[in-house]
C-alpha positions as CSV (number, residue, x, y, z in Angstrom):
1,M,0.2,-6.0,27.6
2,P,3.3,-8.1,27.0
3,K,6.0,-6.7,24.8
4,I,5.9,-7.6,21.2
5,S,8.8,-9.8,20.0
6,L,9.7,-11.2,16.6
7,K,8.4,-14.5,17.9
8,K,5.1,-12.9,18.6
9,I,4.9,-11.3,15.1
10,N,5.6,-14.7,13.6
11,S,2.8,-16.3,15.7
12,L,0.4,-13.6,14.4
13,K,1.2,-14.8,10.9
14,K,0.8,-18.4,11.9
15,N,-2.6,-17.8,13.5
16,K,-3.7,-15.6,10.6
17,I,-4.2,-12.5,12.8
18,G,-3.4,-9.2,11.0
19,I,-0.1,-7.6,12.0
20,S,-0.7,-3.8,12.6
21,A,2.1,-1.4,12.0
22,L,2.5,2.4,11.7
23,T,5.3,4.9,11.2
24,S,6.0,7.3,14.0
25,Y,8.7,9.9,14.4
26,D,8.4,11.2,18.0
27,A,7.7,10.0,21.6
28,S,4.2,11.4,21.9
29,F,2.7,9.8,18.7
30,A,4.7,6.6,19.5
31,K,3.1,6.4,23.0
32,L,-0.4,7.0,21.5
33,A,0.0,4.2,19.0
34,D,1.6,1.9,21.6
35,N,-1.3,2.4,24.0
36,C,-3.7,1.6,21.1
37,G,-2.2,-1.9,20.7
38,I,-0.1,-1.4,17.6
39,D,2.3,-4.3,16.9
40,I,5.1,-2.6,15.0
41,I,6.4,1.0,14.9
42,L,8.6,1.9,12.0
43,V,10.8,5.0,12.1
44,G,10.8,5.4,8.4
45,D,13.0,7.6,6.2
46,S,9.7,8.9,5.1
47,L,10.4,11.4,7.9
48,G,12.3,13.3,5.2
49,M,9.0,14.1,3.5
50,V,6.6,14.1,6.5
51,I,8.8,15.9,9.0
52,Q,11.5,17.7,7.0
53,G,9.5,18.7,4.0
54,H,11.6,17.2,1.3
55,D,10.2,15.8,-2.0
56,T,11.9,12.4,-1.5
57,T,13.5,10.4,1.2
58,V,16.9,10.7,-0.3
59,P,18.3,13.6,1.9
60,V,17.7,11.7,5.2
61,T,20.8,10.8,7.1
62,V,21.7,8.1,9.6
63,D,21.9,10.7,12.3
64,D,18.3,11.9,11.4
65,V,17.0,8.3,11.8
66,I,18.9,7.8,15.1
67,Y,17.5,11.0,16.5
68,H,13.9,10.1,15.7
69,T,14.3,6.4,16.7
70,R,15.7,7.4,20.1
71,N,12.7,9.7,20.6
72,V,10.2,7.0,19.5
73,S,11.8,4.4,21.7
74,R,11.1,6.5,24.8
75,G,7.4,6.4,24.0
76,L,7.2,2.6,23.6
77,H,6.5,-0.1,26.1
78,R,5.0,-2.8,23.9
79,A,5.5,-2.3,20.2
80,F,8.4,-3.8,18.2
81,L,10.6,-0.9,17.0
82,V,12.1,-0.9,13.4
83,A,14.3,1.7,11.9
84,D,15.1,2.5,8.3
85,M,18.5,2.5,6.8
86,P,18.7,5.7,4.8
87,F,19.8,6.1,1.1
88,M,23.4,4.9,0.5
89,T,24.0,3.9,4.1
90,Y,24.3,0.1,3.3
91,S,26.2,0.1,0.0
92,D,28.6,-2.6,1.3
93,P,28.4,-5.1,4.2
94,N,30.8,-3.3,6.5
95,Q,29.0,0.0,6.1
96,A,25.7,-1.6,6.6
97,L,26.8,-3.3,9.8
98,E,28.3,-0.2,11.2
99,N,25.1,1.8,10.6
100,A,22.8,-0.9,11.8
101,V,24.8,-1.1,15.0
102,R,24.4,2.6,15.5
103,L,20.6,2.5,14.9
104,M,20.3,-0.2,17.5
105,Q,22.8,1.1,20.1
106,E,22.2,4.8,19.8
107,G,18.6,4.7,18.6
108,G,17.2,1.7,20.4
109,A,15.9,-0.1,17.2
110,M,15.2,-3.8,17.4
111,M,15.3,-4.4,13.7
112,I,16.6,-2.4,10.7
113,K,14.9,-2.1,7.3
114,L,16.6,-1.8,3.9
115,E,15.4,-1.4,0.4
116,G,16.4,-3.7,-2.5
117,G,16.2,-7.1,-4.1
118,E,18.9,-9.4,-5.2
119,D,21.5,-6.7,-4.9
120,Q,21.1,-6.7,-1.1
121,I,21.4,-10.4,-0.5
122,S,25.0,-10.2,0.6
123,I,24.1,-7.3,2.9
124,V,21.3,-9.2,4.5
125,E,23.5,-12.3,5.0
126,H,26.2,-10.2,6.6
127,L,23.8,-8.6,9.1
128,A,22.0,-11.9,9.9
129,R,25.4,-13.5,10.7
130,H,25.8,-10.8,13.3
131,D,22.3,-11.5,14.8
132,I,20.8,-8.3,13.5
133,A,17.1,-8.6,12.7
134,V,16.3,-7.4,9.1
135,C,13.2,-6.3,7.3
136,A,13.6,-6.3,3.5
137,H,11.7,-3.8,1.4
138,L,10.4,-4.7,-2.1
139,G,8.0,-3.2,-4.6
140,L,8.1,0.5,-4.8
141,K,11.4,1.6,-3.2
142,P,11.2,5.3,-2.4
143,Q,15.0,5.7,-2.3
144,S,15.1,4.6,-5.9
145,V,12.4,7.1,-7.0
146,H,14.6,8.9,-9.5
147,K,15.7,5.6,-11.1
148,I,12.2,4.1,-11.4
149,G,10.6,7.3,-12.7
150,G,8.4,8.3,-9.8
151,F,6.1,6.8,-7.2
152,R,4.2,4.2,-9.2
153,V,2.9,0.7,-8.8
154,Q,5.5,-2.1,-9.3
155,G,5.2,-5.7,-10.5
156,R,2.3,-5.4,-13.0
157,E,4.2,-7.1,-15.8
158,P,4.6,-10.9,-15.4
159,K,8.4,-10.9,-15.7
160,E,8.7,-8.1,-13.1
161,A,6.3,-9.9,-10.8
162,Q,8.2,-13.2,-11.0
163,K,11.5,-11.4,-10.3
164,M,10.0,-9.8,-7.2
165,I,8.8,-13.3,-6.0
166,D,12.2,-14.7,-6.6
167,N,13.9,-11.8,-4.8
168,A,11.6,-12.2,-1.8
169,K,12.5,-15.8,-1.5
170,A,16.2,-15.1,-1.8
171,L,16.1,-12.4,0.8
172,Q,14.3,-14.7,3.2
173,D,16.9,-17.4,2.6
174,A,19.6,-14.8,3.2
175,G,18.2,-14.1,6.7
176,A,15.5,-11.5,6.3
177,D,13.0,-11.8,9.2
178,L,10.2,-9.6,7.6
179,V,9.4,-8.4,4.2
180,L,7.7,-5.0,3.6
181,L,5.9,-4.9,0.2
182,E,4.9,-1.5,-1.2
183,C,2.6,-0.6,-4.1
184,V,2.0,-3.9,-5.9
185,P,-1.1,-5.5,-7.3
186,N,-3.2,-7.6,-4.9
187,E,-2.4,-10.9,-6.6
188,L,1.3,-10.3,-6.4
189,G,1.0,-9.5,-2.7
190,K,-0.8,-12.7,-2.2
191,S,1.8,-14.7,-4.2
192,I,4.7,-13.3,-2.3
193,K,3.0,-13.9,1.1
194,E,2.2,-17.5,0.1
195,S,5.8,-18.1,-1.1
196,L,7.4,-17.0,2.2
197,E,7.6,-18.3,5.7
198,V,8.4,-14.9,7.2
199,P,5.6,-12.3,7.7
200,V,4.9,-9.9,4.8
201,I,3.7,-6.4,5.7
202,G,2.0,-4.5,3.0
203,I,1.6,-0.8,2.2
204,G,-0.6,-0.7,-0.9
205,A,0.0,-4.4,-1.4
206,G,-3.6,-5.6,-1.0
207,P,-5.6,-7.5,1.6
208,F,-3.9,-10.9,1.4
209,V,-0.6,-10.1,3.1
210,D,0.1,-10.8,6.8
211,G,-0.1,-7.2,8.0
212,Q,-0.5,-3.5,7.0
213,I,1.5,-0.4,7.6
214,L,0.6,3.2,7.0
215,V,2.1,6.6,7.9
216,L,0.5,7.8,11.1
217,Y,0.1,11.3,9.9
218,D,-1.9,10.0,6.9
219,I,-4.5,8.0,8.9
220,L,-5.0,11.0,11.3
221,D,-5.7,13.4,8.3
222,I,-2.7,15.6,9.2
223,T,-1.0,15.2,5.9
224,Q,-1.7,18.2,3.6
225,G,-2.3,17.7,-0.1
226,S,-3.0,14.4,-1.8
227,T,-2.3,11.0,-0.3
228,P,-1.7,7.7,-2.0
229,K,-4.7,5.5,-3.1
230,F,-3.9,3.0,-0.4
231,V,-4.3,5.5,2.5
232,K,-7.5,5.6,4.5
233,N,-8.4,8.6,6.7
234,F,-9.4,7.0,10.0
235,M,-10.3,10.3,11.6
236,I,-13.6,10.1,9.6
237,D,-16.2,8.9,12.0
238,H,-13.9,9.1,15.0
239,D,-13.7,12.0,17.5
240,S,-10.0,11.7,18.6
241,P,-6.6,10.4,17.4
242,I,-6.7,7.7,20.0
243,N,-10.0,6.3,18.7
244,A,-8.8,6.6,15.1
245,V,-5.7,4.6,15.8
246,K,-7.7,2.0,17.7
247,A,-10.0,1.7,14.7
248,Y,-7.0,1.3,12.4
249,V,-5.6,-1.5,14.6
250,D,-9.0,-3.2,14.7
251,A,-9.5,-2.9,10.9
252,V,-6.1,-4.5,10.2
253,K,-6.7,-7.3,12.8
254,T,-10.1,-8.1,11.4
255,G,-9.2,-7.7,7.7
256,K,-11.6,-4.7,7.2
257,Y,-8.6,-2.7,5.9
258,P,-7.6,-2.5,3.1
259,A,-10.9,-2.4,1.2
260,A,-11.2,-2.6,-2.6
261,E,-10.7,1.2,-3.0
262,H,-7.3,1.0,-1.4
263,C,-5.9,-1.7,-3.6
264,F,-4.2,-2.1,-7.0
265,S,-5.1,-4.6,-9.7
C-alpha cells in the first residue's frame, strides 16, 4: 500500500472516509498496526502512563518521546508518524522549534503535536514558517490535568464551547495541519469539524469528526483497571490482536465506531 501523506489524510476528509489513528510506542505494535491499514500512528506522551506507570503525562521528557518515536518509525512502512511535544517543551518559539527538529531528525516524526489554544498560536506560526507539520490538541489537555482539576469532559458550557471553536479556527489559520479533539460533547465535535478545513481527529469527541484515535493498549484489552468511556475493547469477538486492529480500522472507516455508548452529550 502507498505511504500515507498529509495530502492523503486531507483527501480522506474531503471524501468523507474516516481517518484511523492509534498510539504506539514500539516497533512491534507499530508494524502490527501498519500492516492492518492504520492511517496515523501517534507516539503520545501517554507513554508516561501506559509504559512508564506514571499517574499523568507530565514527567515525560523529549528524550523519552524521541526514543519511542525512533523505535516506532522502524516498524512503519505506510502510516503517517506523529510525535507529541511533552510538557513544557514548547514554552517559547525557539524552544519549540529546537525540540520539534529533534523529534523529526532523531525520532523520525513527520509531524509534531502540541496542546493548547490561543496561547500556542505564536508557537504554531513559528513552526509552520519553518515547514514543520503541526497537530494542535484541544479539549481535554492531559498536560494541564492539575490546572483543570482532573480528566473530565471539556466544552459543555456554551461560552467554553465557543472559545474552543474560536481557538480551533485561530490555530488552523496559524498553520496547524490537523486538530486533535479530546473529551468533548458530540455537538461541539461536530461544530469544530464543520468550522475547519483541516481534518479533526477525535478521542472521545463523538462520531461527527473526520477520524478517531485510541490508545492501542486500550483496544487490545491490555490496559489494567478502568478505561475512559470512549474506549472500545476490540478484542471482544476477535481471536487475535491483528484481527482486533483490523476491526478497529474498519469501524472507523465505516462510522461504526464510536457508538452512542462511547460519546458525551
